[in-house]
TORKOL-4160 file (C-alpha; in steps of 0.2 Angstrom, whole numbers, padded with zeros to 4 digits, m for minus):
94
<pt num="1" X="0045" Y="0030" Z="0169"/>
<pt num="2" X="0055" Y="0045" Z="0163"/>
<pt num="3" X="0049" Y="0053" Z="0147"/>
<pt num="4" X="0060" Y="0066" Z="0138"/>
<pt num="5" X="0058" Y="0077" Z="0123"/>
<pt num="6" X="0060" Y="0066" Z="0107"/>
<pt num="7" X="0076" Y="0069" Z="0098"/>
<pt num="8" X="0067" Y="0068" Z="0082"/>
<pt num="9" X="0048" Y="0070" Z="0078"/>
<pt num="10" X="0038" Y="0054" Z="0081"/>
<pt num="11" X="0021" Y="0052" Z="0073"/>
<pt num="12" X="0008" Y="0045" Z="0086"/>
<pt num="13" X="m0004" Y="0033" Z="0080"/>
<pt num="14" X="m0018" Y="0039" Z="0092"/>
<pt num="15" X="m0016" Y="0057" Z="0086"/>
<pt num="16" X="m0007" Y="0056" Z="0069"/>
<pt num="17" X="0003" Y="0071" Z="0072"/>
<pt num="18" X="0022" Y="0074" Z="0075"/>
<pt num="19" X="0026" Y="0073" Z="0093"/>
<pt num="20" X="0042" Y="0080" Z="0101"/>
<pt num="21" X="0039" Y="0089" Z="0118"/>
<pt num="22" X="0038" Y="0078" Z="0133"/>
<pt num="23" X="0020" Y="0082" Z="0138"/>
<pt num="24" X="0014" Y="0078" Z="0120"/>
<pt num="25" X="0024" Y="0062" Z="0120"/>
<pt num="26" X="0017" Y="0057" Z="0137"/>
<pt num="27" X="m0001" Y="0061" Z="0132"/>
<pt num="28" X="0001" Y="0050" Z="0116"/>
<pt num="29" X="0008" Y="0035" Z="0125"/>
<pt num="30" X="m0007" Y="0036" Z="0136"/>
<pt num="31" X="m0018" Y="0037" Z="0121"/>
<pt num="32" X="m0010" Y="0021" Z="0114"/>
<pt num="33" X="m0019" Y="0011" Z="0127"/>
<pt num="34" X="m0035" Y="0022" Z="0130"/>
<pt num="35" X="m0040" Y="0028" Z="0113"/>
<pt num="36" X="m0044" Y="0021" Z="0096"/>
<pt num="37" X="m0028" Y="0019" Z="0085"/>
<pt num="38" X="m0027" Y="0027" Z="0068"/>
<pt num="39" X="m0019" Y="0018" Z="0054"/>
<pt num="40" X="m0020" Y="0028" Z="0038"/>
<pt num="41" X="m0019" Y="0045" Z="0046"/>
<pt num="42" X="m0001" Y="0043" Z="0053"/>
<pt num="43" X="0005" Y="0035" Z="0037"/>
<pt num="44" X="m0002" Y="0049" Z="0027"/>
<pt num="45" X="0006" Y="0062" Z="0039"/>
<pt num="46" X="0023" Y="0053" Z="0037"/>
<pt num="47" X="0021" Y="0053" Z="0018"/>
<pt num="48" X="0016" Y="0071" Z="0018"/>
<pt num="49" X="0033" Y="0075" Z="0027"/>
<pt num="50" X="0043" Y="0066" Z="0014"/>
<pt num="51" X="0045" Y="0049" Z="0023"/>
<pt num="52" X="0047" Y="0036" Z="0009"/>
<pt num="53" X="0055" Y="0021" Z="0019"/>
<pt num="54" X="0047" Y="0011" Z="0032"/>
<pt num="55" X="0053" Y="m0004" Z="0042"/>
<pt num="56" X="0041" Y="m0017" Z="0050"/>
<pt num="57" X="0049" Y="m0024" Z="0066"/>
<pt num="58" X="0044" Y="m0041" Z="0071"/>
<pt num="59" X="0038" Y="m0057" Z="0063"/>
<pt num="60" X="0027" Y="m0057" Z="0048"/>
<pt num="61" X="0023" Y="m0044" Z="0035"/>
<pt num="62" X="0005" Y="m0039" Z="0038"/>
<pt num="63" X="0009" Y="m0021" Z="0042"/>
<pt num="64" X="0021" Y="m0020" Z="0027"/>
<pt num="65" X="0007" Y="m0025" Z="0016"/>
<pt num="66" X="m0004" Y="m0012" Z="0023"/>
<pt num="67" X="0009" Y="0002" Z="0022"/>
<pt num="68" X="0011" Y="m0001" Z="0003"/>
<pt num="69" X="m0008" Y="0003" Z="0001"/>
<pt num="70" X="m0007" Y="0020" Z="0008"/>
<pt num="71" X="0009" Y="0028" Z="0000"/>
<pt num="72" X="0010" Y="0015" Z="m0014"/>
<pt num="73" X="0027" Y="0021" Z="m0019"/>
<pt num="74" X="0034" Y="0017" Z="m0001"/>
<pt num="75" X="0049" Y="0007" Z="0001"/>
<pt num="76" X="0045" Y="m0006" Z="0015"/>
<pt num="77" X="0058" Y="m0017" Z="0024"/>
<pt num="78" X="0056" Y="m0031" Z="0037"/>
<pt num="79" X="0066" Y="m0034" Z="0052"/>
<pt num="80" X="0061" Y="m0051" Z="0058"/>
<pt num="81" X="0077" Y="m0057" Z="0067"/>
<pt num="82" X="0094" Y="m0050" Z="0073"/>
<pt num="83" X="0101" Y="m0050" Z="0055"/>
<pt num="84" X="0087" Y="m0042" Z="0047"/>
<pt num="85" X="0090" Y="m0024" Z="0052"/>
<pt num="86" X="0108" Y="m0025" Z="0046"/>
<pt num="87" X="0102" Y="m0032" Z="0029"/>
<pt num="88" X="0089" Y="m0018" Z="0028"/>
<pt num="89" X="0103" Y="m0004" Z="0031"/>
<pt num="90" X="0114" Y="m0012" Z="0018"/>
<pt num="91" X="0099" Y="m0012" Z="0005"/>
<pt num="92" X="0094" Y="0005" Z="0010"/>
<pt num="93" X="0111" Y="0013" Z="0007"/>
<pt num="94" X="0116" Y="0002" Z="m0008"/>
């Protein structure tokens, strides 16, 4: 699989650090399947850089509930079906 430099920093949940360069992205992807995953550290890292809005993609809202515990002021949206992402964008910009 071809891996390229990230167009925007991506927080890996095996390292909890921003990733951009191809080599670090590749290592982080391998870590996703071979290392324990972190949950709170990546959220704290994102909140520390000013991230205040999160979108849970997929059915349910278990992750959304967990996100609200780390940065309690976070705005959390769910995208559970084809219409949800559009609704989320409307609510975010409105």
